VMD Tcl script that builds the backbone (N, CA, C; Angstrom):
set m [mol new atoms 261]
animate dup $m
set s [atomselect $m all]
$s set {name element resname resid chain x y z} {
  {N N MET 1 A 0.490 200.430 30.216}
  {CA C MET 1 A 1.033 201.274 31.259}
  {C C MET 1 A 2.551 201.198 31.229}
  {N N LYS 2 A 3.142 202.313 31.501}
  {CA C LYS 2 A 4.592 202.372 31.555}
  {C C LYS 2 A 5.093 201.711 32.841}
  {N N PRO 3 A 6.053 200.803 32.754}
  {CA C PRO 3 A 6.533 200.134 33.968}
  {C C PRO 3 A 7.375 201.058 34.839}
  {N N GLY 4 A 7.222 200.882 36.164}
  {CA C GLY 4 A 8.087 201.587 37.096}
  {C C GLY 4 A 7.630 202.976 37.513}
  {N N ILE 5 A 6.529 203.507 36.968}
  {CA C ILE 5 A 6.117 204.860 37.341}
  {C C ILE 5 A 4.816 204.884 38.144}
  {N N HIS 6 A 4.134 203.763 38.234}
  {CA C HIS 6 A 2.852 203.719 38.931}
  {C C HIS 6 A 3.013 203.098 40.316}
  {N N PRO 7 A 2.275 203.609 41.309}
  {CA C PRO 7 A 2.346 202.992 42.645}
  {C C PRO 7 A 1.681 201.621 42.631}
  {N N SER 8 A 2.046 200.794 43.586}
  {CA C SER 8 A 1.460 199.452 43.647}
  {C C SER 8 A -0.011 199.545 44.054}
  {N N TYR 9 A -0.822 198.703 43.460}
  {CA C TYR 9 A -2.274 198.694 43.656}
  {C C TYR 9 A -2.628 197.356 44.276}
  {N N GLU 10 A -2.769 197.351 45.609}
  {CA C GLU 10 A -2.918 196.093 46.319}
  {C C GLU 10 A -4.119 196.124 47.264}
  {N N PRO 11 A -4.558 194.959 47.761}
  {CA C PRO 11 A -5.682 194.919 48.695}
  {C C PRO 11 A -5.367 195.646 50.006}
  {N N VAL 12 A -6.343 196.429 50.482}
  {CA C VAL 12 A -6.218 197.193 51.723}
  {C C VAL 12 A -7.569 197.157 52.427}
  {N N VAL 13 A -7.556 197.105 53.755}
  {CA C VAL 13 A -8.788 197.169 54.541}
  {C C VAL 13 A -8.955 198.595 55.045}
  {N N PHE 14 A -10.126 199.185 54.769}
  {CA C PHE 14 A -10.476 200.486 55.320}
  {C C PHE 14 A -11.443 200.238 56.462}
  {N N ARG 15 A -11.124 200.784 57.645}
  {CA C ARG 15 A -11.924 200.537 58.844}
  {C C ARG 15 A -12.457 201.867 59.369}
  {N N ASP 16 A -13.770 201.950 59.522}
  {CA C ASP 16 A -14.438 203.134 60.062}
  {C C ASP 16 A -14.391 203.051 61.582}
  {N N LYS 17 A -13.682 203.979 62.216}
  {CA C LYS 17 A -13.532 203.942 63.663}
  {C C LYS 17 A -14.832 204.274 64.382}
  {N N ALA 18 A -15.675 205.109 63.800}
  {CA C ALA 18 A -16.915 205.523 64.461}
  {C C ALA 18 A -18.013 204.470 64.325}
  {N N GLY 19 A -18.077 203.800 63.188}
  {CA C GLY 19 A -19.184 202.891 62.944}
  {C C GLY 19 A -18.875 201.424 63.142}
  {N N GLY 20 A -17.617 201.082 63.366}
  {CA C GLY 20 A -17.268 199.677 63.518}
  {C C GLY 20 A -17.451 198.885 62.239}
  {N N PHE 21 A -17.271 199.524 61.110}
  {CA C PHE 21 A -17.484 198.930 59.798}
  {C C PHE 21 A -16.148 198.867 59.081}
  {N N ALA 22 A -15.885 197.775 58.383}
  {CA C ALA 22 A -14.640 197.636 57.632}
  {C C ALA 22 A -14.943 196.977 56.297}
  {N N PHE 23 A -14.169 197.349 55.287}
  {CA C PHE 23 A -14.333 196.711 53.985}
  {C C PHE 23 A -12.977 196.558 53.313}
  {N N LEU 24 A -12.870 195.518 52.539}
  {CA C LEU 24 A -11.640 195.185 51.819}
  {C C LEU 24 A -11.786 195.657 50.386}
  {N N THR 25 A -10.802 196.401 49.921}
  {CA C THR 25 A -10.792 196.892 48.548}
  {C C THR 25 A -9.350 196.986 48.090}
  {N N ARG 26 A -9.157 197.426 46.888}
  {CA C ARG 26 A -7.800 197.627 46.374}
  {C C ARG 26 A -7.525 199.119 46.340}
  {N N SER 27 A -6.286 199.486 46.662}
  {CA C SER 27 A -5.931 200.894 46.724}
  {C C SER 27 A -4.425 201.050 46.574}
  {N N THR 28 A -4.019 202.265 46.252}
  {CA C THR 28 A -2.589 202.585 46.231}
  {C C THR 28 A -2.125 203.052 47.600}
  {N N ALA 29 A -3.073 203.341 48.519}
  {CA C ALA 29 A -2.724 203.737 49.886}
  {C C ALA 29 A -2.217 202.516 50.640}
  {N N THR 30 A -1.330 202.753 51.592}
  {CA C THR 30 A -0.791 201.654 52.378}
  {C C THR 30 A -0.617 202.093 53.820}
  {N N SER 31 A -0.347 201.151 54.688}
  {CA C SER 31 A -0.202 201.441 56.109}
  {C C SER 31 A 0.745 200.429 56.730}
  {N N ASP 32 A 1.337 200.812 57.865}
  {CA C ASP 32 A 2.203 199.899 58.604}
  {C C ASP 32 A 1.384 198.953 59.479}
  {N N LYS 33 A 0.146 199.381 59.855}
  {CA C LYS 33 A -0.723 198.539 60.669}
  {C C LYS 33 A -1.373 197.476 59.796}
  {N N THR 34 A -1.571 196.295 60.371}
  {CA C THR 34 A -2.202 195.205 59.628}
  {C C THR 34 A -3.358 194.636 60.439}
  {N N VAL 35 A -4.239 193.912 59.746}
  {CA C VAL 35 A -5.363 193.259 60.377}
  {C C VAL 35 A -5.598 191.934 59.664}
  {N N GLU 36 A -6.044 190.939 60.427}
  {CA C GLU 36 A -6.387 189.665 59.807}
  {C C GLU 36 A -7.837 189.744 59.354}
  {N N TRP 37 A -8.058 189.499 58.083}
  {CA C TRP 37 A -9.382 189.624 57.488}
  {C C TRP 37 A -10.138 188.307 57.587}
  {N N GLU 38 A -11.405 188.308 57.211}
  {CA C GLU 38 A -12.289 187.143 57.318}
  {C C GLU 38 A -11.787 185.933 56.535}
  {N N ASP 39 A -11.024 186.179 55.472}
  {CA C ASP 39 A -10.524 185.073 54.655}
  {C C ASP 39 A -9.248 184.452 55.218}
  {N N GLY 40 A -8.772 184.957 56.369}
  {CA C GLY 40 A -7.584 184.405 57.007}
  {C C GLY 40 A -6.294 185.087 56.596}
  {N N ASN 41 A -6.326 185.952 55.586}
  {CA C ASN 41 A -5.130 186.667 55.148}
  {C C ASN 41 A -4.948 187.944 55.962}
  {N N THR 42 A -3.716 188.436 55.999}
  {CA C THR 42 A -3.392 189.674 56.697}
  {C C THR 42 A -3.214 190.785 55.671}
  {N N TYR 43 A -3.904 191.910 55.906}
  {CA C TYR 43 A -3.865 193.054 54.984}
  {C C TYR 43 A -3.518 194.324 55.749}
  {N N PRO 44 A -2.938 195.303 55.057}
  {CA C PRO 44 A -2.752 196.610 55.701}
  {C C PRO 44 A -4.119 197.221 56.007}
  {N N VAL 45 A -4.228 197.939 57.128}
  {CA C VAL 45 A -5.497 198.554 57.514}
  {C C VAL 45 A -5.314 200.068 57.624}
  {N N ILE 46 A -6.274 200.800 57.091}
  {CA C ILE 46 A -6.283 202.261 57.172}
  {C C ILE 46 A -7.542 202.654 57.938}
  {N N ASP 47 A -7.359 203.322 59.085}
  {CA C ASP 47 A -8.483 203.773 59.894}
  {C C ASP 47 A -8.960 205.122 59.382}
  {N N VAL 48 A -10.261 205.225 59.147}
  {CA C VAL 48 A -10.861 206.476 58.699}
  {C C VAL 48 A -11.822 206.970 59.775}
  {N N GLU 49 A -11.998 208.269 59.869}
  {CA C GLU 49 A -12.857 208.862 60.886}
  {C C GLU 49 A -14.336 208.643 60.580}
  {N N ILE 50 A -14.685 208.672 59.301}
  {CA C ILE 50 A -16.098 208.593 58.931}
  {C C ILE 50 A -16.218 207.941 57.558}
  {N N SER 51 A -17.274 207.173 57.383}
  {CA C SER 51 A -17.550 206.547 56.097}
  {C C SER 51 A -19.053 206.555 55.883}
  {N N SER 52 A -19.502 205.894 54.842}
  {CA C SER 52 A -20.940 205.858 54.583}
  {C C SER 52 A -21.690 205.107 55.674}
  {N N ALA 53 A -21.004 204.295 56.463}
  {CA C ALA 53 A -21.660 203.556 57.541}
  {C C ALA 53 A -21.941 204.428 58.760}
  {N N SER 54 A -21.227 205.558 58.900}
  {CA C SER 54 A -21.430 206.392 60.080}
  {C C SER 54 A -21.772 207.845 59.746}
  {N N HIS 55 A -21.742 208.240 58.486}
  {CA C HIS 55 A -22.043 209.622 58.122}
  {C C HIS 55 A -23.546 209.884 58.265}
  {N N PRO 56 A -23.928 210.988 58.919}
  {CA C PRO 56 A -25.355 211.263 59.148}
  {C C PRO 56 A -26.202 211.320 57.874}
  {N N PHE 57 A -25.634 211.752 56.769}
  {CA C PHE 57 A -26.412 211.821 55.529}
  {C C PHE 57 A -26.834 210.429 55.073}
  {N N TYR 58 A -25.936 209.470 55.167}
  {CA C TYR 58 A -26.227 208.123 54.698}
  {C C TYR 58 A -27.005 207.289 55.717}
  {N N THR 59 A -26.885 207.612 57.000}
  {CA C THR 59 A -27.584 206.845 58.027}
  {C C THR 59 A -28.982 207.381 58.301}
  {N N GLY 60 A -29.322 208.549 57.744}
  {CA C GLY 60 A -30.652 209.126 57.946}
  {C C GLY 60 A -30.783 209.906 59.231}
  {N N GLN 61 A -29.685 210.252 59.859}
  {CA C GLN 61 A -29.723 210.992 61.109}
  {C C GLN 61 A -29.310 212.448 60.920}
  {N N ALA 62 A -29.425 212.953 59.703}
  {CA C ALA 62 A -29.044 214.338 59.427}
  {C C ALA 62 A -30.004 215.292 60.119}
  {N N ARG 63 A -29.470 216.406 60.617}
  {CA C ARG 63 A -30.301 217.406 61.282}
  {C C ARG 63 A -30.924 218.317 60.236}
  {N N VAL 64 A -32.149 218.722 60.479}
  {CA C VAL 64 A -32.842 219.658 59.599}
  {C C VAL 64 A -32.795 221.026 60.262}
  {N N LEU 65 A -32.301 222.020 59.535}
  {CA C LEU 65 A -32.204 223.370 60.081}
  {C C LEU 65 A -33.543 224.082 59.981}
  {N N ASP 66 A -33.803 224.935 60.932}
  {CA C ASP 66 A -35.038 225.712 60.957}
  {C C ASP 66 A -34.832 226.970 60.116}
  {N N THR 67 A -34.966 226.846 58.791}
  {CA C THR 67 A -34.728 227.987 57.915}
  {C C THR 67 A -35.860 229.003 57.983}
  {N N ALA 68 A -37.076 228.558 58.231}
  {CA C ALA 68 A -38.197 229.509 58.315}
  {C C ALA 68 A -37.993 230.446 59.495}
  {N N GLY 69 A -37.555 229.928 60.616}
  {CA C GLY 69 A -37.288 230.773 61.780}
  {C C GLY 69 A -36.176 231.760 61.534}
  {N N ARG 70 A -35.193 231.382 60.764}
  {CA C ARG 70 A -34.089 232.280 60.445}
  {C C ARG 70 A -34.540 233.416 59.544}
  {N N VAL 71 A -35.400 233.094 58.588}
  {CA C VAL 71 A -35.908 234.131 57.688}
  {C C VAL 71 A -36.745 235.139 58.476}
  {N N GLU 72 A -37.615 234.647 59.352}
  {CA C GLU 72 A -38.446 235.535 60.167}
  {C C GLU 72 A -37.585 236.396 61.084}
  {N N LYS 73 A -36.546 235.849 61.642}
  {CA C LYS 73 A -35.642 236.603 62.505}
  {C C LYS 73 A -34.932 237.692 61.704}
  {N N PHE 74 A -34.525 237.364 60.486}
  {CA C PHE 74 A -33.874 238.350 59.622}
  {C C PHE 74 A -34.844 239.478 59.282}
  {N N GLN 75 A -36.074 239.131 58.908}
  {CA C GLN 75 A -37.060 240.155 58.551}
  {C C GLN 75 A -37.435 241.006 59.750}
  {N N LYS 76 A -37.479 240.431 60.912}
  {CA C LYS 76 A -37.784 241.195 62.119}
  {C C LYS 76 A -36.667 242.192 62.423}
  {N N ARG 77 A -35.439 241.753 62.221}
  {CA C ARG 77 A -34.296 242.603 62.533}
  {C C ARG 77 A -34.078 243.690 61.473}
  {N N TYR 78 A -34.175 243.341 60.198}
  {CA C TYR 78 A -33.816 244.270 59.136}
  {C C TYR 78 A -34.995 244.766 58.322}
  {N N GLY 79 A -36.169 244.295 58.558}
  {CA C GLY 79 A -37.325 244.715 57.771}
  {C C GLY 79 A -37.532 243.788 56.592}
  {N N ALA 80 A -38.652 243.982 55.907}
  {CA C ALA 80 A -39.028 243.083 54.823}
  {C C ALA 80 A -38.099 243.162 53.620}
  {N N ASP 81 A -37.523 244.353 53.352}
  {CA C ASP 81 A -36.668 244.474 52.154}
  {C C ASP 81 A -35.188 244.228 52.448}
  {N N GLY 82 A -34.820 243.975 53.687}
  {CA C GLY 82 A -33.446 243.633 54.001}
  {C C GLY 82 A -32.543 244.801 54.327}
  {N N ARG 83 A -33.063 246.040 54.239}
  {CA C ARG 83 A -32.233 247.195 54.581}
  {C C ARG 83 A -32.494 247.577 56.037}
  {N N ARG 84 A -31.460 248.030 56.708}
  {CA C ARG 84 A -31.553 248.309 58.141}
  {C C ARG 84 A -32.482 249.485 58.436}
  {N N GLY 85 A -32.496 250.510 57.669}
  {CA C GLY 85 A -33.277 251.720 57.961}
  {C C GLY 85 A -34.719 251.652 57.508}
  {N N ALA 86 A -35.132 250.655 56.761}
  {CA C ALA 86 A -36.478 250.618 56.191}
  {C C ALA 86 A -37.430 249.789 57.044}
  {N N ARG 87 A -37.933 250.376 58.106}
  {CA C ARG 87 A -38.888 249.662 58.975}
  {C C ARG 87 A -40.246 250.213 58.873}
}
mol reanalyze $m
mol bondsrecalc $m
mol representation Tube
mol addrep $m
């Protein structure tokens, strides 16, 4: 790697505000806020709105859309072939 052109790659804590979940990793992102981690060291912390700990897809709380009802509503409104005048 060429010296002097790459950002610093240091330990950072990412904290999920919605799920109360935090993890320590390395990143080029940084922050002015800090947090004391489980190992006793202080690291910069970046608060994120959503992560795999709180996202509905990963937690199994995703909503299922009623697509059959939508298709029936469309066919009722526009007819079986989808044209407005063909009833």
